[in-house]
C-alpha positions as CSV (number, residue, x, y, z in Angstrom):
1,M,143.1,116.9,90.5
2,K,139.4,116.9,91.2
3,G,138.7,114.5,88.4
4,S,141.5,112.2,89.8
5,S,140.1,112.3,93.3
6,R,136.6,111.5,92.0
7,C,138.0,108.3,90.5
8,R,139.7,107.1,93.6
9,P,136.6,105.7,95.5
10,G,135.5,103.7,92.5
11,Q,139.0,102.4,91.9
12,Q,139.3,101.5,95.6
13,T,136.0,99.7,95.5
14,F,137.0,97.8,92.4
15,M,140.4,96.7,93.9
16,E,138.5,95.5,97.0
17,Q,136.3,93.4,94.7
18,V,139.4,92.0,92.9
19,R,140.8,91.0,96.3
20,E,137.6,89.4,97.5
21,C,137.2,87.5,94.2
22,R,140.8,86.3,94.4
23,D,140.3,85.1,97.9
24,K,137.5,82.9,96.5
25,G,139.6,81.6,93.6
26,Y,138.5,83.9,90.8
27,L,140.6,86.5,88.8
28,L,138.3,89.4,88.2
29,S,139.1,91.3,85.0
30,S,138.3,95.0,84.4
31,K,136.0,94.2,81.5
32,K,132.4,95.0,82.5
33,I,130.0,93.0,80.5
34,G,126.7,94.1,82.1
35,S,125.2,96.3,84.6
36,G,122.0,96.9,86.5
37,A,120.4,99.3,89.0
38,F,122.4,97.8,91.9
39,S,125.0,95.6,90.2
40,K,127.8,95.2,87.7
41,V,128.9,92.1,85.9
42,Y,132.5,91.4,85.1
43,L,134.3,88.9,83.0
44,A,136.4,86.7,85.3
45,Y,138.6,83.6,85.3
46,A,138.3,80.6,87.6
47,T,141.6,79.3,89.0
48,Q,142.5,75.6,88.7
49,E,142.4,75.4,92.5
50,R,138.8,76.8,92.6
51,M,137.7,74.3,89.9
52,R,139.1,71.4,92.0
53,H,136.9,72.5,94.9
54,N,133.7,73.3,92.9
55,P,132.2,70.3,91.0
56,K,129.6,72.4,89.3
57,L,132.2,74.8,87.9
58,S,134.8,72.1,86.9
59,S,132.3,69.9,85.1
60,D,130.8,72.7,83.1
61,L,134.0,74.5,82.2
62,Q,135.8,71.3,81.2
63,G,133.1,70.8,78.5
64,K,133.5,74.4,77.4
65,R,137.4,74.2,77.3
66,H,137.9,77.6,78.9
67,A,138.0,79.0,82.4
68,M,135.9,82.1,81.9
69,V,132.9,83.0,84.0
70,A,130.8,86.1,84.6
71,I,130.7,87.5,88.2
72,K,127.7,89.6,89.1
73,I,128.5,91.9,92.0
74,V,125.5,93.3,93.8
75,S,126.0,96.4,96.1
76,M,124.0,95.7,99.2
77,A,124.5,99.3,100.3
78,E,122.7,100.6,97.2
79,A,120.0,98.0,96.9
80,P,116.8,98.5,98.8
81,V,115.9,96.2,101.5
82,E,113.1,94.5,99.5
83,F,115.5,93.7,96.8
84,S,118.2,92.2,99.0
85,Q,115.8,90.3,101.2
86,K,113.2,89.2,98.5
87,F,114.3,89.5,94.9
88,L,117.9,88.5,95.1
89,P,117.3,85.4,97.2
90,R,114.5,84.5,94.8
91,E,116.8,84.8,91.8
92,I,119.4,82.6,93.5
93,S,116.8,80.0,94.5
94,S,115.4,79.9,91.0
95,L,118.8,79.4,89.4
96,N,119.6,76.6,91.9
97,A,116.2,74.9,91.2
98,T,116.8,75.0,87.4
99,Y,120.5,73.9,87.6
100,K,121.9,71.7,84.9
101,H,119.8,72.5,81.9
102,L,121.6,73.3,78.7
103,N,119.4,76.3,78.0
104,V,119.4,78.0,81.4
105,V,122.3,80.1,82.6
106,Q,124.1,78.2,85.3
107,L,124.8,79.6,88.7
108,Y,128.1,78.1,90.0
109,E,128.2,79.6,93.5
110,T,127.5,82.6,95.6
111,Y,129.3,84.4,98.4
112,Q,128.8,87.7,100.2
113,N,130.0,90.0,102.9
114,S,128.4,93.0,104.5
115,Q,129.0,95.2,101.5
116,R,128.5,93.0,98.4
117,S,126.9,89.8,97.1
118,Y,128.7,87.8,94.4
119,L,127.0,85.5,91.9
120,V,129.4,83.4,89.8
121,L,127.5,82.7,86.6
122,E,128.0,80.9,83.3
123,L,129.4,83.2,80.6
124,A,127.2,83.6,77.5
125,A,129.5,85.8,75.5
126,R,127.6,86.5,72.3
127,G,125.0,88.9,73.6
128,D,121.3,88.7,73.8
129,L,118.6,87.7,71.4
130,L,117.6,91.3,70.7
131,E,121.1,92.0,69.4
132,Y,121.2,88.8,67.4
133,I,117.9,89.5,65.7
134,N,119.0,93.0,64.8
135,T,122.4,91.8,63.5
136,V,120.9,89.1,61.3
137,S,118.2,91.4,60.1
138,E,120.9,93.9,58.9
139,L,122.9,91.1,57.2
140,R,119.9,89.7,55.5
141,G,118.6,93.1,54.4
142,R,115.1,92.3,55.8
143,P,113.7,92.1,59.3
144,G,113.7,89.0,61.4
145,L,115.3,85.6,61.3
146,E,114.7,82.8,58.8
147,E,112.0,80.5,60.1
148,V,114.4,77.6,60.3
149,E,116.7,79.6,62.6
150,A,113.8,80.9,64.6
151,R,112.5,77.4,65.1
152,R,115.9,76.2,66.4
153,L,116.1,78.9,69.0
154,F,112.5,78.8,69.9
155,W,112.7,75.1,70.5
156,Q,115.5,75.7,73.0
157,L,113.5,78.4,74.7
158,V,110.5,76.2,75.1
159,S,112.8,73.5,76.5
160,A,114.2,76.0,79.1
161,V,110.7,77.3,80.1
162,A,109.3,73.8,80.4
163,H,112.2,72.8,82.6
164,C,111.5,75.9,84.8
165,H,107.8,75.1,85.0
166,S,108.4,71.5,85.9
167,A,110.5,72.7,88.8
168,G,107.7,75.0,90.0
169,I,109.4,78.2,88.7
170,V,107.6,80.8,86.6
171,H,109.9,83.4,85.0
172,R,107.5,86.4,84.6
173,D,110.0,88.4,82.7
174,L,110.6,86.5,79.4
175,K,111.9,88.9,76.8
176,C,114.6,89.0,74.1
177,E,117.0,90.9,76.4
178,N,116.8,88.1,79.0
179,I,117.7,85.4,76.4
180,L,121.5,85.1,75.8
181,L,123.6,83.2,73.3
182,D,126.8,81.5,74.1
183,D,129.9,80.9,71.9
184,R,128.3,77.8,70.4
185,G,125.1,79.6,69.5
186,L,123.1,77.9,72.3
187,L,120.3,79.8,73.9
188,K,120.6,80.6,77.6
189,L,117.6,81.9,79.6
190,T,118.6,84.3,82.3
191,D,117.3,87.0,84.7
192,F,115.2,85.2,87.3
193,G,114.8,88.3,89.5
194,F,111.0,88.3,88.9
195,A,110.7,84.5,89.1
196,N,108.2,83.0,91.5
197,H,108.5,79.5,93.0
198,S,105.2,77.9,93.8
199,G,104.4,74.3,94.7
200,C,100.8,74.8,93.6
201,K,100.4,74.5,89.8
202,N,97.2,76.5,89.8
203,A,98.3,79.3,92.2
204,L,97.3,82.8,91.1
205,L,99.7,85.7,91.4
206,S,99.1,89.4,91.6
207,T,102.5,91.2,91.3
208,F,102.7,93.6,88.3
209,C,106.1,92.9,86.8
210,G,108.0,92.7,83.5
211,S,108.1,94.9,80.4
212,V,104.9,96.2,78.9
213,A,105.7,94.9,75.4
214,Y,106.0,91.3,76.6
215,T,103.5,91.4,79.5
216,A,100.2,89.3,79.3
217,P,97.0,91.3,79.1
218,E,95.6,89.9,82.3
219,I,98.6,91.5,84.1
220,L,98.1,94.8,82.4
221,M,94.5,94.7,83.6
222,S,95.7,94.2,87.2
223,R,93.9,90.8,87.5
224,K,95.2,87.8,89.4
225,Y,97.0,85.6,86.9
226,S,98.7,82.2,86.3
227,G,102.4,82.7,86.0
228,Q,102.7,79.8,83.6
229,Q,100.0,81.2,81.3
230,A,101.6,84.6,81.5
231,D,104.9,83.1,80.4
232,L,103.1,81.5,77.4
233,W,102.0,84.9,76.2
234,S,105.5,86.2,76.4
235,L,106.7,83.2,74.4
236,G,104.3,84.3,71.6
237,V,105.7,87.9,71.7
238,I,109.3,86.5,71.5
239,L,108.5,84.2,68.6
240,Y,106.8,87.1,66.7
241,A,109.9,89.2,67.3
242,M,112.2,86.5,66.0
243,V,110.4,86.1,62.7
244,T,109.4,89.7,62.0
245,G,112.2,91.7,63.6
246,K,109.8,93.8,65.5
247,L,107.4,93.6,68.5
248,P,103.7,92.8,67.9
249,F,102.3,95.4,70.2
250,K,104.2,98.6,71.1
251,E,102.7,101.3,73.2
252,R,103.9,103.1,76.3
253,Q,100.5,103.2,78.0
254,P,98.9,99.9,79.2
255,H,95.4,100.9,78.0
256,R,96.7,101.6,74.5
257,M,98.6,98.3,74.6
258,L,95.4,96.5,75.5
259,H,93.6,98.0,72.5
260,R,96.4,96.8,70.2
261,M,96.3,93.3,71.8
262,R,92.5,93.0,71.2
263,R,93.2,93.8,67.5
264,G,95.8,91.0,67.3
265,P,99.1,90.8,65.6
266,T,99.7,91.4,61.9
267,F,102.2,89.5,59.8
268,R,104.6,90.2,56.9
269,P,104.0,88.5,53.6
270,G,105.8,85.2,53.2
271,L,105.6,84.0,56.8
272,S,104.3,80.5,56.9
273,P,100.7,79.8,57.9
274,E,101.9,77.3,60.5
275,C,104.1,80.0,62.2
276,Q,101.3,82.5,62.1
277,D,99.0,80.0,63.7
278,L,101.4,79.2,66.5
279,I,101.8,82.9,67.3
280,H,98.1,83.4,67.2
281,S,97.6,80.4,69.5
282,L,99.9,81.9,72.1
283,L,98.7,85.5,71.9
284,Q,95.2,84.7,73.0
285,L,93.6,87.3,75.3
286,C,91.9,84.6,77.3
287,P,94.7,82.8,79.3
288,H,93.0,79.4,79.2
289,A,92.8,79.6,75.4
290,R,96.6,79.7,75.0
291,L,98.4,76.5,74.0
292,D,100.2,74.9,76.8
293,L,103.9,73.9,76.5
294,Q,103.2,70.4,75.4
295,Q,100.9,71.6,72.7
296,V,103.5,74.2,71.6
297,A,106.2,71.5,71.4
298,T,103.9,69.3,69.2
299,H,102.5,72.1,67.0
300,P,103.0,71.5,63.2
301,W,105.5,74.4,63.0
302,M,107.6,73.0,65.8
303,L,107.8,69.3,64.6
304,P,110.7,69.7,62.2
305,A,112.8,71.1,65.1
306,T,113.8,68.0,67.0
307,H,116.1,66.3,64.5
308,T,117.3,69.5,62.9
309,L,118.2,70.9,66.3
310,F,120.2,67.9,67.3
311,H,122.0,67.6,64.0
312,N,123.0,71.3,63.9
313,V,123.7,71.9,67.5
314,L,125.1,68.6,68.7
315,G,126.9,67.6,65.6
316,G,124.7,64.8,64.3
317,V,124.3,63.0,67.7
318,T,121.0,61.3,67.7
319,P,118.3,62.6,70.0
320,E,117.7,59.3,71.6
321,K,121.3,59.3,73.0
322,T,121.2,62.9,74.4
323,M,117.6,63.8,75.1
324,D,117.6,63.0,78.8
325,S,120.9,64.6,79.6
326,K,120.9,67.6,77.2
327,F,117.2,68.4,76.8
328,P,115.3,67.0,79.8
329,A,112.4,69.3,79.1
330,A,111.5,67.2,76.0
331,R,110.7,64.3,78.3
332,E,108.9,66.7,80.7
333,L,106.8,67.8,77.7
334,G,105.9,64.2,76.9
335,M,107.7,64.4,73.5
336,D,107.9,61.1,71.5
337,L,111.3,61.2,69.7
338,G,110.7,57.8,67.4
339,P,102.3,94.7,59.8
340,S,104.9,94.0,57.1
341,G,106.9,97.1,56.4
342,P,110.4,98.6,56.0
343,L,113.3,97.1,57.8
344,L,112.8,97.9,61.5
345,Q,115.2,97.1,64.3
346,L,113.6,95.8,67.5
347,Q,113.9,98.5,70.1
348,R,114.3,97.9,73.8
349,P,110.8,98.4,75.2
350,Q,109.9,101.3,77.3
351,R,109.7,100.7,81.0
352,P,106.2,99.8,82.1
353,A,103.4,102.3,83.8
354,T,105.3,95.6,78.2
355,R,109.3,80.5,66.5
356,P,116.3,78.8,63.0
357,T,120.0,80.1,60.3
358,S,122.1,77.2,61.8
359,V,124.7,77.5,64.6
360,F,127.4,78.6,62.2
361,G,125.3,81.6,61.3
362,V,125.7,83.2,64.6
363,P,128.0,86.3,64.4
364,K,131.5,85.9,65.8
365,L,132.4,87.0,69.3
366,S,132.7,90.8,69.3
367,E,133.6,93.5,71.7
368,A,129.9,94.6,71.8
369,H,128.8,91.0,72.6
370,L,131.3,90.7,75.4
371,R,130.1,93.9,77.0
372,R,126.6,92.3,77.2
373,G,127.7,88.7,77.7
374,T,125.6,87.5,80.6
375,A,123.9,88.4,83.8
376,S,120.5,89.2,85.0
377,A,118.9,92.6,84.5
378,E,118.3,94.3,87.7
379,L,115.1,95.5,89.4
380,E,114.5,99.0,90.6
381,L,111.8,100.7,92.6
382,C,109.6,103.0,90.5
383,G,106.4,104.3,91.9
384,S,104.1,101.5,93.1
385,H,105.6,98.7,91.2
386,F,108.9,97.1,90.1
387,E,110.2,97.3,86.6
388,T,113.2,95.9,84.8
389,A,116.1,98.1,84.0
390,D,117.8,97.6,80.6
391,L,121.4,96.6,80.6
392,Q,123.4,99.5,79.1
């Protein structure tokens, strides 16, 4: 009886959420696909009536040929004031500012009451990049992705980040866990809780945020930093993780992490010199020495990506016909379209004191993938700084 009574408040809350979603035109399922410090994310279905009244939703779901969405429900009672008044609005604002890019998770709408805030998000049902790297590594019997697959995914990530930067948005929490894959194998950048919107390109920031394994050294040294240059460092870490199956620098303590960063990354035998050069060019201790996004997009390792990407992902449609609508960041980038070791799985980095196989190589939709389908990781207070909480 005691166990039954303990379940009742949670069941009652869930039924309230079901009713509130139904009132807005969404059928909330009981399948939880993500969670954070102050939120839960559920698989849901948009009704035909709701799609008639929401152009964003209808246009996107018609292309997907399904009615599934992810609804992130934030408990305003559990969330601290700074989260509800600063970080959640910042996430919503960033998603609105980056709307309609193929490689950024779409926010369809939001609604709220005194108890909860609801974010209706695009469903990316095949899990995150970390899971994908580990799955492919196991299938291959060696760590990391093939370079051609890493290139395909990394191109999409660069496109997404370039789109964000062109809109004045710096992400500040780029990591494998915040990069999702949809049922077509397309990459989707998510979790804009740490994002910062600045109209000034050279504005310097001071907030310590992110995961130590992906965080730029200038942030670990508590210096003011450029959000764009910090994102570039994180891109280097992510590319290294893609092609090696592990993180380049892994220490719990920031001072030890800085020591490893100064030594630089090591590479497994067989990795192309061009890929190694791109990673080295992003993982530069001096922020100004890092390649910018246009230089990344035109790097020799990246150049085979454009036509291969469009052939594999878009079914042979030529880049010239789809670039502006599907990959606007290529125009923004100024693109002209005419320590090796045993098999190691990437581990989710400890909380801080942290360059494709083709689309048909993506593992099929699984129960584990659905559990982690989409949504932003949450923020939680810890000591004197914010950190990201892993989705469980």
